[in-house]
N, C-alpha and C positions, 0 to 999 in steps of 0.2 A: 587654462594652459595656452600659451602662445603657440600658434600653429606654424610650423616651418613649411614654407612653400617653395623655397629656392635655395639650393646648396651654395650658390654664389651669392651669399648674403652680404649686406652692407658692412657688418662688423668684420667679416673675413676680408673683404676688399680693403677696408681701412687698415687692418693688421698688416696686409702685404704692402700697401702703399707706404707704410712706415719704414720699409726697407729701402725707400728711395725710388719708387716707381710711380708713374702717373696713374690716375684713376683707371684709365683704359687698360694700361699694361697690367695693373694689379688685378683687375676683373678677369682678364684672360688667364693669368697665372692661377687664380683660384679655380677657374673652370677646368684647367688642365689637371690640377691636383685632384679635384673631386670626381672627375669623370674618366680620366685616362692616364695621367702621369707622363705622357709623352706627346709631342706635337711636331708638326712640320711648319716651316716658315710661312708657307702659303695659308695655313690655318689661322695664323695670327693676322695675316692680311685680310682674310675673309671676316674674321671677328671684328677687326678694327675698321673695316671698310676703307682700306687704303690700297694703293697700288704697290706691287712688289718693287721695293726700291730701298733708298737709304734709311728711311725710318725703321723699316723692318730689320735691316742689317744691323743698325745701331742697337736695337732692342736685343737681338740675339747675341751680339758681341758683348753686351753688358752682362748677360746671363753667363756666358762662357768665361769671361774675365774674372767674375766673382766666384766661379766654381759652383754655381747653382745648378747647372745642367751637365750631363754627360753627352758628348757629341758622338753619335753613331753614324758611321759612313759605311753602308753595306757593300758598295761597289766603288766604281770610279767616282771621284768627287763631283764631276759634272752631272751625275745622276741624282744628286741630292743627298741631304743628310736629315736625320731625325734627331730630336733632342729629348733626352730623358731628364725630367725635372726631379732630382733626387735629394736636394738639399734639405736635411731634416729640420732645421730651424724654421723653414717656411711652412712645413707641414705642422709643426708644433704651434705656429702662430694661428693656424686655422682650426686648431683642436683635433688634428688628425695625425699625431706623431707616428702611429703604427700603420698608417694606411698602406695597403699592399701596392699601391701605384708607385710608391717611391722605391720599391725593391727591384733588384735586377730581374730581368725576365728574358725568355727566348725571343729571337727576332720575330717569330710567328706571332707570339703573344703581343709584342709591341705593335705590330701592324694591325692586329685586331683592335687594340685600344685606339689607334688612330682612326679606324673606321667608326668606332663608337663616338668619338669626339666629333667627327664630321656629321654624324646623324643628329647630334645635339645642336651643333651650330647651324644646321640647315633648317631648323624649325623654331622660330622665335615666337610662335603663337603660344608656346608653352614655357613655363618655368620647369626646372628639372631638379630632381633629387638624385644625388650621386652616392652619398655615404649611408652606411647601415644606420647610424644613429639618427640621421635626418629622416630617413624613411620610416623608422619606427616611431619617432616623435610625431611625424605628420599623421600617420594612420591611427596612432593611439588617440590623438586629439580629435580626428575625424570621427572615429568610432565612439568615443566618449560622448560627443555631441549627439550621436544617433542612438546611444544606448546599446552599443554592440561591444562584446568583450574583445580584447585585442589578441590574446595569445592564439586562439584557434584559427584566426583568419590570416595571419601573416605567414608567408613562405619561410620555412626554416629547416635546418638540419640539426640533429641532436648528436652530440659527441659525449661518450662516457656515460656514467650512471651514478646515482647517489650524490655524494658530496662532490664528485668529480664531473658531474653533468654540466655540459656547456651547450647553450643554444645559440646558433648563428642564424640571424635573420637575414633574409634576402641574399642567400648564398650565391646566386648567379651574378651578383655585383654589377648589374646593368642599370643605367639611369631610368627613372620613371618620370614622365612628364605630367604636369598639371595645367589644365587650361587656364590661361590668364583671365583676369577680371572675374575670378571665382566661378568659372564655368564648371560643370559637373564631370567633364570627360577627363579620363586619365589615359596616358599612353605608356605601354610597357614595351620597351625595346628588347629585341632578341637578335643576336648576330649569328647567322648561319656559319658553322665551321665544319660541316660534314655533309656529304651527299645523302646520308641516311639520317632521318630525323629522330633517332632514338633519344638523344639528349634533349631535343625540343619537346618530346612527349613528357619527359620528366619535368621540364620547365612548365608546361601546361598543367601538369598534376600539382606541382607545388603552388601554383597561383590560382588554382580553381576556386578554392574557398574565398580568397580575396576578391576575385572577379565576380563571384556571386553576391558580394556585399556592396561594392562600389556602384554608384548609380549608372555610369556609362564608362565604357573602356574600349580601347583599341590596342590590339597586339600588333606592333609594327615590326615586321621581320626584315632585317637588314640583309641584303643578299649580295655578297661579293660576286664579281663577274664569273669566277670559276665555278660557282654553284648555281648559276641561273637555271640550268636544266633540272635542278632538283626541286624547283618551286612546286611542281605538281605533287611530289611526295609530301611536302610540308602542308599543302592544302588537305591532302588525304588525312594527315595526322590530326589536323584540327577537326575534320569531320568525324573521325573515329572517337576522339576524346570528348568532344563537346556536343555533337549532334545526333549520336546514335546510342542512346541509353539501352541497357539490357532489361528484359523482363525479370522479375524477382526469381522465377524458377531457374533462369539461366545464370543469374548471379550465384545462386546456391551451387550449381554445377561448377561454376568457375572457382568458387572458394574451395570446393572439394579437390579440384585439380591442383590448385595452389598448395593445399595442405599435403597432398600426396607427393608433390614435387619437392616440398621442403622436408618431407619425412616426419611430419608432425604426428606424434603418437595419439591414438584415440580419436582420430578424425572420423567423422561420420559422413556417410554418403547422403546426398539430398533425397534420394528415392530408392525404393527397392530394386527398380529396374535400371539403376544408374550403371553405365558401362564406362569405365575409366579410359579405355583405349579410344572409344568413340569420342568421348569428351575431350581428350587430348588433341585429337585431330580437329575438332570443332574450334578449339581455342589455340590454334597454332599460328594465327596471324601476328604480325609485328605489334599490333595494338595490345595483344594480351601478353606478349613477351615483355613489353615495357610495363604493362600493368602489374606483372609479377614482381618486377623490381620495386615498384611503388608499394606493393602489398608487403614486401619484406621490410620496408621502412615504416609503414603505417597501415596495418591491415584494415582497420575500420574505415579510414578515410579513403583508401583505394577502392574498397567495395561500395562505399556510398557514392563516390564519384562516378562509377561505371553505371549506376542506375539513375542518377539524378538528371532531370531535364531542365534545370535552372539555366544553365549556360546556353543550351539550345534555344530556349525561349528568349533569352536576351539577344542572341544573334538574330532571331526572327523578327524581333521588334526594332532592331537597329540600335539597341543600347550597347551591344557588343559588336565589334568589327575586327576583321583580320585584313591587314594590308601588307604589301611587299614593297620594299624600298630598294631601288637600284643605287649602287654607288658608282658615280661616273668618274671618280678621281683615280689618278695613278698613285700607287704607294711604293715609290722607289723601285718599281718593277718587281715587287716582292709579294704580290697577292697570292702567288702559289704557296706561300708559307702559311697561310691562314689554315688553322686546324692541325698544324704540325706541332707536336709538343716540343 
């Protein structure tokens, strides 16, 4: 099986170039489609390594005149515009006709996508996977080479049951980087959209099995300016989820608390002297509130993760890393909308 290592593939670039774009323009448009769906003119200048000027203006004007982009002007014109690339035939040409990036979104969501695009453009040491199908194909190929089954390892959500069951892989829809020249490290991006890392804990839970399988990994947390003070809470979340496993006896107590909370009939207590009120106080921290949500989705995986030391050991050996990335750019003075539905 051919291993997909870059969503901005040559065949996709060629398909977009056929619409009358230069190779450089086509490559940028593919990057926008698979990673964000929206862009700023300065981002094209960064990508193309050109000064802001006539070439960039001509490129944007071409997209506008052809109806390929929707121009969004949040405030006064001199404060800038963003461009939503929504023309369906372009997405069809790269095999992504239903990609959510072409759909209308709130202004806050658009700004978040611009931030993700900046994070990708800022690091060319890695190639990047942006679509669900590319990520699944890449990791399936990687795991087949190593003799690892694919389904249990990939982050996913399940909708429906029986014949109506649908599995969505990589539901966070964030790019994953692969070290160029076939290096072993993978970078998993995460964009902070809240001061409280509850959603981040869910992200860590969904990726824990995969992180335990890949040789080396980095979780790169993208931090908008308005959330810089929350970095400590995100560090604590990593510590809770990855570096402080529970003893088996405590896991049994935790499961009993979860079962009582869910009203599961026939739940058994872990020991004769088990006290539910005391146990509830013991497991009242944010770590366990998030873990309860995980347990509702996947009981066995949630409880395995809370006792496993695999990721703690990877962090200790340097095979796993956590890093925080500041975003120095302005986003049409709309950074305050990040995290606003």
